[in-house]
PDB file with SEQRES, HELIX, SHEET and CRYST1 records, atoms N, CA, C and O in Angstrom:
SEQRES   1 A   51  UNK UNK UNK UNK UNK UNK UNK UNK UNK UNK UNK UNK UNK          
SEQRES   2 A   51  UNK UNK UNK UNK UNK UNK UNK UNK UNK UNK UNK UNK UNK          
SEQRES   3 A   51  UNK UNK UNK UNK UNK UNK UNK UNK UNK UNK UNK UNK UNK          
SEQRES   4 A   51  UNK UNK UNK UNK UNK UNK UNK UNK UNK UNK UNK UNK              
HELIX    1 AA1 UNK A    2  UNK A    4  5                                   3    
HELIX    2 AA2 UNK A   40  UNK A   46  1                                   7    
SHEET    1 AA1 2 UNK A   8  UNK A  14  0                                        
SHEET    2 AA1 2 UNK A  29  UNK A  34 -1                                        
CRYST1    1.000    1.000    1.000  90.00  90.00  90.00 P 1           1          
ATOM      1  N   UNK A   1      -6.070   8.060   2.233  1.00  0.00           N  
ATOM      2  CA  UNK A   1      -4.640   7.835   2.253  1.00  0.00           C  
ATOM      3  C   UNK A   1      -4.325   6.912   3.421  1.00  0.00           C  
ATOM      4  O   UNK A   1      -4.812   7.114   4.533  1.00  0.00           O  
ATOM      5  N   UNK A   2      -3.508   5.898   3.160  1.00  0.00           N  
ATOM      6  CA  UNK A   2      -3.185   4.915   4.190  1.00  0.00           C  
ATOM      7  C   UNK A   2      -2.556   5.520   5.429  1.00  0.00           C  
ATOM      8  O   UNK A   2      -2.855   5.090   6.543  1.00  0.00           O  
ATOM      9  N   UNK A   3      -1.695   6.505   5.260  1.00  0.00           N  
ATOM     10  CA  UNK A   3      -0.985   7.081   6.408  1.00  0.00           C  
ATOM     11  C   UNK A   3      -1.916   7.782   7.388  1.00  0.00           C  
ATOM     12  O   UNK A   3      -1.491   8.126   8.491  1.00  0.00           O  
ATOM     13  N   UNK A   4      -3.172   8.003   7.016  1.00  0.00           N  
ATOM     14  CA  UNK A   4      -4.139   8.655   7.898  1.00  0.00           C  
ATOM     15  C   UNK A   4      -4.880   7.664   8.799  1.00  0.00           C  
ATOM     16  O   UNK A   4      -5.608   8.085   9.698  1.00  0.00           O  
ATOM     17  N   UNK A   5      -4.708   6.351   8.576  1.00  0.00           N  
ATOM     18  CA  UNK A   5      -5.388   5.357   9.407  1.00  0.00           C  
ATOM     19  C   UNK A   5      -4.591   5.183  10.695  1.00  0.00           C  
ATOM     20  O   UNK A   5      -3.409   4.844  10.652  1.00  0.00           O  
ATOM     21  N   UNK A   6      -5.229   5.413  11.838  1.00  0.00           N  
ATOM     22  CA  UNK A   6      -4.508   5.421  13.127  1.00  0.00           C  
ATOM     23  C   UNK A   6      -3.903   4.065  13.485  1.00  0.00           C  
ATOM     24  O   UNK A   6      -2.905   4.021  14.205  1.00  0.00           O  
ATOM     25  N   UNK A   7      -4.472   2.965  13.008  1.00  0.00           N  
ATOM     26  CA  UNK A   7      -3.937   1.632  13.329  1.00  0.00           C  
ATOM     27  C   UNK A   7      -2.653   1.315  12.581  1.00  0.00           C  
ATOM     28  O   UNK A   7      -1.955   0.369  12.947  1.00  0.00           O  
ATOM     29  N   UNK A   8      -2.318   2.074  11.547  1.00  0.00           N  
ATOM     30  CA  UNK A   8      -1.122   1.811  10.753  1.00  0.00           C  
ATOM     31  C   UNK A   8       0.100   2.401  11.455  1.00  0.00           C  
ATOM     32  O   UNK A   8       0.148   3.590  11.769  1.00  0.00           O  
ATOM     33  N   UNK A   9       1.085   1.534  11.689  1.00  0.00           N  
ATOM     34  CA  UNK A   9       2.320   1.937  12.363  1.00  0.00           C  
ATOM     35  C   UNK A   9       3.447   2.217  11.380  1.00  0.00           C  
ATOM     36  O   UNK A   9       4.343   3.005  11.683  1.00  0.00           O  
ATOM     37  N   UNK A  10       3.422   1.594  10.221  1.00  0.00           N  
ATOM     38  CA  UNK A  10       4.491   1.797   9.248  1.00  0.00           C  
ATOM     39  C   UNK A  10       4.085   1.317   7.870  1.00  0.00           C  
ATOM     40  O   UNK A  10       3.256   0.418   7.728  1.00  0.00           O  
ATOM     41  N   UNK A  11       4.686   1.932   6.845  1.00  0.00           N  
ATOM     42  CA  UNK A  11       4.454   1.565   5.452  1.00  0.00           C  
ATOM     43  C   UNK A  11       5.818   1.461   4.776  1.00  0.00           C  
ATOM     44  O   UNK A  11       6.639   2.371   4.890  1.00  0.00           O  
ATOM     45  N   UNK A  12       6.062   0.362   4.078  1.00  0.00           N  
ATOM     46  CA  UNK A  12       7.327   0.172   3.383  1.00  0.00           C  
ATOM     47  C   UNK A  12       7.074  -0.384   1.998  1.00  0.00           C  
ATOM     48  O   UNK A  12       5.969  -0.835   1.696  1.00  0.00           O  
ATOM     49  N   UNK A  13       8.094  -0.353   1.153  1.00  0.00           N  
ATOM     50  CA  UNK A  13       7.972  -0.900  -0.192  1.00  0.00           C  
ATOM     51  C   UNK A  13       9.305  -1.456  -0.654  1.00  0.00           C  
ATOM     52  O   UNK A  13      10.374  -1.015  -0.230  1.00  0.00           O  
ATOM     53  N   UNK A  14       9.206  -2.437  -1.535  1.00  0.00           N  
ATOM     54  CA  UNK A  14      10.382  -2.976  -2.204  1.00  0.00           C  
ATOM     55  C   UNK A  14      10.214  -2.735  -3.687  1.00  0.00           C  
ATOM     56  O   UNK A  14       9.097  -2.560  -4.174  1.00  0.00           O  
ATOM     57  N   UNK A  15      11.305  -2.726  -4.393  1.00  0.00           N  
ATOM     58  CA  UNK A  15      11.269  -2.455  -5.818  1.00  0.00           C  
ATOM     59  C   UNK A  15      11.681  -1.006  -6.077  1.00  0.00           C  
ATOM     60  O   UNK A  15      11.614  -0.159  -5.186  1.00  0.00           O  
ATOM     61  N   UNK A  16      12.091  -0.747  -7.264  1.00  0.00           N  
ATOM     62  CA  UNK A  16      12.563   0.577  -7.660  1.00  0.00           C  
ATOM     63  C   UNK A  16      11.418   1.373  -8.274  1.00  0.00           C  
ATOM     64  O   UNK A  16      10.940   1.043  -9.359  1.00  0.00           O  
ATOM     65  N   UNK A  17      10.979   2.424  -7.579  1.00  0.00           N  
ATOM     66  CA  UNK A  17       9.881   3.245  -8.091  1.00  0.00           C  
ATOM     67  C   UNK A  17      10.262   3.996  -9.354  1.00  0.00           C  
ATOM     68  O   UNK A  17       9.386   4.448 -10.092  1.00  0.00           O  
ATOM     69  N   UNK A  18      11.544   4.133  -9.613  1.00  0.00           N  
ATOM     70  CA  UNK A  18      11.996   4.859 -10.806  1.00  0.00           C  
ATOM     71  C   UNK A  18      12.246   3.940 -11.996  1.00  0.00           C  
ATOM     72  O   UNK A  18      12.475   4.417 -13.107  1.00  0.00           O  
ATOM     73  N   UNK A  19      12.203   2.631 -11.776  1.00  0.00           N  
ATOM     74  CA  UNK A  19      12.432   1.680 -12.873  1.00  0.00           C  
ATOM     75  C   UNK A  19      11.180   1.601 -13.751  1.00  0.00           C  
ATOM     76  O   UNK A  19      10.062   1.757 -13.261  1.00  0.00           O  
ATOM     77  N   UNK A  20      11.373   1.358 -15.040  1.00  0.00           N  
ATOM     78  CA  UNK A  20      10.201   1.216 -15.915  1.00  0.00           C  
ATOM     79  C   UNK A  20       9.421  -0.049 -15.521  1.00  0.00           C  
ATOM     80  O   UNK A  20      10.008  -1.115 -15.335  1.00  0.00           O  
ATOM     81  N   UNK A  21       8.122   0.080 -15.400  1.00  0.00           N  
ATOM     82  CA  UNK A  21       7.272  -1.060 -15.046  1.00  0.00           C  
ATOM     83  C   UNK A  21       6.774  -1.722 -16.328  1.00  0.00           C  
ATOM     84  O   UNK A  21       6.158  -1.073 -17.174  1.00  0.00           O  
ATOM     85  N   UNK A  22       7.042  -2.998 -16.459  1.00  0.00           N  
ATOM     86  CA  UNK A  22       6.644  -3.757 -17.628  1.00  0.00           C  
ATOM     87  C   UNK A  22       5.519  -4.707 -17.188  1.00  0.00           C  
ATOM     88  O   UNK A  22       5.745  -5.577 -16.346  1.00  0.00           O  
ATOM     89  N   UNK A  23       4.311  -4.551 -17.747  1.00  0.00           N  
ATOM     90  CA  UNK A  23       3.193  -5.405 -17.350  1.00  0.00           C  
ATOM     91  C   UNK A  23       3.551  -6.897 -17.400  1.00  0.00           C  
ATOM     92  O   UNK A  23       4.067  -7.386 -18.405  1.00  0.00           O  
ATOM     93  N   UNK A  24       3.272  -7.604 -16.313  1.00  0.00           N  
ATOM     94  CA  UNK A  24       3.538  -9.026 -16.232  1.00  0.00           C  
ATOM     95  C   UNK A  24       4.965  -9.414 -15.930  1.00  0.00           C  
ATOM     96  O   UNK A  24       5.257 -10.596 -15.749  1.00  0.00           O  
ATOM     97  N   UNK A  25       5.880  -8.426 -15.871  1.00  0.00           N  
ATOM     98  CA  UNK A  25       7.293  -8.745 -15.649  1.00  0.00           C  
ATOM     99  C   UNK A  25       7.926  -7.982 -14.499  1.00  0.00           C  
ATOM    100  O   UNK A  25       9.022  -8.341 -14.068  1.00  0.00           O  
ATOM    101  N   UNK A  26       7.287  -6.957 -13.991  1.00  0.00           N  
ATOM    102  CA  UNK A  26       7.873  -6.184 -12.898  1.00  0.00           C  
ATOM    103  C   UNK A  26       6.758  -5.747 -11.946  1.00  0.00           C  
ATOM    104  O   UNK A  26       5.582  -5.707 -12.309  1.00  0.00           O  
ATOM    105  N   UNK A  27       7.161  -5.427 -10.738  1.00  0.00           N  
ATOM    106  CA  UNK A  27       6.166  -4.985  -9.764  1.00  0.00           C  
ATOM    107  C   UNK A  27       6.823  -4.209  -8.633  1.00  0.00           C  
ATOM    108  O   UNK A  27       8.046  -4.135  -8.517  1.00  0.00           O  
ATOM    109  N   UNK A  28       5.980  -3.648  -7.825  1.00  0.00           N  
ATOM    110  CA  UNK A  28       6.405  -2.982  -6.590  1.00  0.00           C  
ATOM    111  C   UNK A  28       5.559  -3.602  -5.485  1.00  0.00           C  
ATOM    112  O   UNK A  28       4.339  -3.689  -5.621  1.00  0.00           O  
ATOM    113  N   UNK A  29       6.187  -4.034  -4.394  1.00  0.00           N  
ATOM    114  CA  UNK A  29       5.463  -4.621  -3.269  1.00  0.00           C  
ATOM    115  C   UNK A  29       5.359  -3.598  -2.146  1.00  0.00           C  
ATOM    116  O   UNK A  29       6.335  -2.921  -1.820  1.00  0.00           O  
ATOM    117  N   UNK A  30       4.174  -3.489  -1.557  1.00  0.00           N  
ATOM    118  CA  UNK A  30       3.956  -2.592  -0.444  1.00  0.00           C  
ATOM    119  C   UNK A  30       3.657  -3.414   0.807  1.00  0.00           C  
ATOM    120  O   UNK A  30       2.915  -4.395   0.757  1.00  0.00           O  
ATOM    121  N   UNK A  31       4.251  -2.998   1.937  1.00  0.00           N  
ATOM    122  CA  UNK A  31       4.036  -3.657   3.219  1.00  0.00           C  
ATOM    123  C   UNK A  31       3.423  -2.641   4.166  1.00  0.00           C  
ATOM    124  O   UNK A  31       3.913  -1.519   4.295  1.00  0.00           O  
ATOM    125  N   UNK A  32       2.341  -3.047   4.832  1.00  0.00           N  
ATOM    126  CA  UNK A  32       1.663  -2.164   5.786  1.00  0.00           C  
ATOM    127  C   UNK A  32       1.648  -2.877   7.128  1.00  0.00           C  
ATOM    128  O   UNK A  32       1.119  -3.982   7.246  1.00  0.00           O  
ATOM    129  N   UNK A  33       2.231  -2.239   8.141  1.00  0.00           N  
ATOM    130  CA  UNK A  33       2.312  -2.823   9.487  1.00  0.00           C  
ATOM    131  C   UNK A  33       1.305  -2.095  10.373  1.00  0.00           C  
ATOM    132  O   UNK A  33       1.305  -0.867  10.459  1.00  0.00           O  
ATOM    133  N   UNK A  34       0.446  -2.881  11.030  1.00  0.00           N  
ATOM    134  CA  UNK A  34      -0.647  -2.291  11.814  1.00  0.00           C  
ATOM    135  C   UNK A  34      -0.607  -2.780  13.267  1.00  0.00           C  
ATOM    136  O   UNK A  34      -0.136  -3.878  13.563  1.00  0.00           O  
ATOM    137  N   UNK A  35      -1.112  -1.937  14.150  1.00  0.00           N  
ATOM    138  CA  UNK A  35      -1.275  -2.352  15.552  1.00  0.00           C  
ATOM    139  C   UNK A  35      -2.476  -3.288  15.684  1.00  0.00           C  
ATOM    140  O   UNK A  35      -2.499  -4.158  16.555  1.00  0.00           O  
ATOM    141  N   UNK A  36      -3.463  -3.107  14.825  1.00  0.00           N  
ATOM    142  CA  UNK A  36      -4.602  -4.021  14.672  1.00  0.00           C  
ATOM    143  C   UNK A  36      -5.148  -3.795  13.270  1.00  0.00           C  
ATOM    144  O   UNK A  36      -4.910  -2.745  12.672  1.00  0.00           O  
ATOM    145  N   UNK A  37      -5.868  -4.758  12.749  1.00  0.00           N  
ATOM    146  CA  UNK A  37      -6.385  -4.654  11.374  1.00  0.00           C  
ATOM    147  C   UNK A  37      -7.534  -3.646  11.364  1.00  0.00           C  
ATOM    148  O   UNK A  37      -8.506  -3.813  12.100  1.00  0.00           O  
ATOM    149  N   UNK A  38      -7.435  -2.600  10.537  1.00  0.00           N  
ATOM    150  CA  UNK A  38      -8.511  -1.612  10.451  1.00  0.00           C  
ATOM    151  C   UNK A  38      -9.794  -2.228   9.885  1.00  0.00           C  
ATOM    152  O   UNK A  38      -9.736  -3.229   9.172  1.00  0.00           O  
ATOM    153  N   UNK A  39     -10.931  -1.645  10.193  1.00  0.00           N  
ATOM    154  CA  UNK A  39     -12.211  -2.115   9.673  1.00  0.00           C  
ATOM    155  C   UNK A  39     -12.199  -2.058   8.147  1.00  0.00           C  
ATOM    156  O   UNK A  39     -11.585  -1.166   7.561  1.00  0.00           O  
ATOM    157  N   UNK A  40     -12.885  -3.019   7.497  1.00  0.00           N  
ATOM    158  CA  UNK A  40     -12.895  -3.096   6.034  1.00  0.00           C  
ATOM    159  C   UNK A  40     -13.366  -1.785   5.399  1.00  0.00           C  
ATOM    160  O   UNK A  40     -12.780  -1.327   4.419  1.00  0.00           O  
ATOM    161  N   UNK A  41     -14.403  -1.190   5.944  1.00  0.00           N  
ATOM    162  CA  UNK A  41     -14.920   0.059   5.376  1.00  0.00           C  
ATOM    163  C   UNK A  41     -13.841   1.147   5.406  1.00  0.00           C  
ATOM    164  O   UNK A  41     -13.705   1.912   4.451  1.00  0.00           O  
ATOM    165  N   UNK A  42     -13.089   1.215   6.483  1.00  0.00           N  
ATOM    166  CA  UNK A  42     -12.014   2.213   6.625  1.00  0.00           C  
ATOM    167  C   UNK A  42     -10.904   1.960   5.606  1.00  0.00           C  
ATOM    168  O   UNK A  42     -10.394   2.893   4.988  1.00  0.00           O  
ATOM    169  N   UNK A  43     -10.532   0.671   5.436  1.00  0.00           N  
ATOM    170  CA  UNK A  43      -9.501   0.314   4.452  1.00  0.00           C  
ATOM    171  C   UNK A  43      -9.957   0.639   3.037  1.00  0.00           C  
ATOM    172  O   UNK A  43      -9.197   1.200   2.248  1.00  0.00           O  
ATOM    173  N   UNK A  44     -11.201   0.286   2.716  1.00  0.00           N  
ATOM    174  CA  UNK A  44     -11.713   0.505   1.364  1.00  0.00           C  
ATOM    175  C   UNK A  44     -11.698   1.984   0.970  1.00  0.00           C  
ATOM    176  O   UNK A  44     -11.489   2.305  -0.200  1.00  0.00           O  
ATOM    177  N   UNK A  45     -11.912   2.876   1.918  1.00  0.00           N  
ATOM    178  CA  UNK A  45     -11.887   4.308   1.631  1.00  0.00           C  
ATOM    179  C   UNK A  45     -10.480   4.801   1.318  1.00  0.00           C  
ATOM    180  O   UNK A  45     -10.314   5.851   0.697  1.00  0.00           O  
ATOM    181  N   UNK A  46      -9.460   4.047   1.746  1.00  0.00           N  
ATOM    182  CA  UNK A  46      -8.076   4.484   1.607  1.00  0.00           C  
ATOM    183  C   UNK A  46      -7.394   3.970   0.337  1.00  0.00           C  
ATOM    184  O   UNK A  46      -6.347   4.495  -0.042  1.00  0.00           O  
ATOM    185  N   UNK A  47      -7.950   2.976  -0.318  1.00  0.00           N  
ATOM    186  CA  UNK A  47      -7.312   2.401  -1.489  1.00  0.00           C  
ATOM    187  C   UNK A  47      -7.877   2.993  -2.763  1.00  0.00           C  
ATOM    188  O   UNK A  47      -9.083   3.214  -2.874  1.00  0.00           O  
ATOM    189  N   UNK A  48      -7.005   3.250  -3.724  1.00  0.00           N  
ATOM    190  CA  UNK A  48      -7.419   3.679  -5.051  1.00  0.00           C  
ATOM    191  C   UNK A  48      -6.716   2.792  -6.071  1.00  0.00           C  
ATOM    192  O   UNK A  48      -5.616   2.301  -5.820  1.00  0.00           O  
ATOM    193  N   UNK A  49      -7.337   2.592  -7.196  1.00  0.00           N  
ATOM    194  CA  UNK A  49      -6.750   1.759  -8.244  1.00  0.00           C  
ATOM    195  C   UNK A  49      -5.707   2.563  -8.990  1.00  0.00           C  
ATOM    196  O   UNK A  49      -5.940   3.714  -9.359  1.00  0.00           O  
ATOM    197  N   UNK A  50      -4.561   1.953  -9.208  1.00  0.00           N  
ATOM    198  CA  UNK A  50      -3.468   2.583  -9.966  1.00  0.00           C  
ATOM    199  C   UNK A  50      -3.502   2.007 -11.376  1.00  0.00           C  
ATOM    200  O   UNK A  50      -3.449   0.791 -11.559  1.00  0.00           O  
ATOM    201  N   UNK A  51      -3.588   2.875 -12.358  1.00  0.00           N  
ATOM    202  CA  UNK A  51      -3.617   2.412 -13.748  1.00  0.00           C  
ATOM    203  C   UNK A  51      -2.410   2.906 -14.483  1.00  0.00           C  
ATOM    204  O   UNK A  51      -2.251   2.623 -15.670  1.00  0.00           O  
TER     205      UNK A  51                                                      
END                                                                             
């Protein structure tokens, strides 16, 4: 989970999470603010694919 990485100071998003998502026509953007960029291995453990 991203919020468990100590270098992350904040997580934000734009877009309506309750709106219907239409492939190729809508999206949700996520912003992650860090004090420093976490190691790739640490980041990779925190991301999961959303289907």
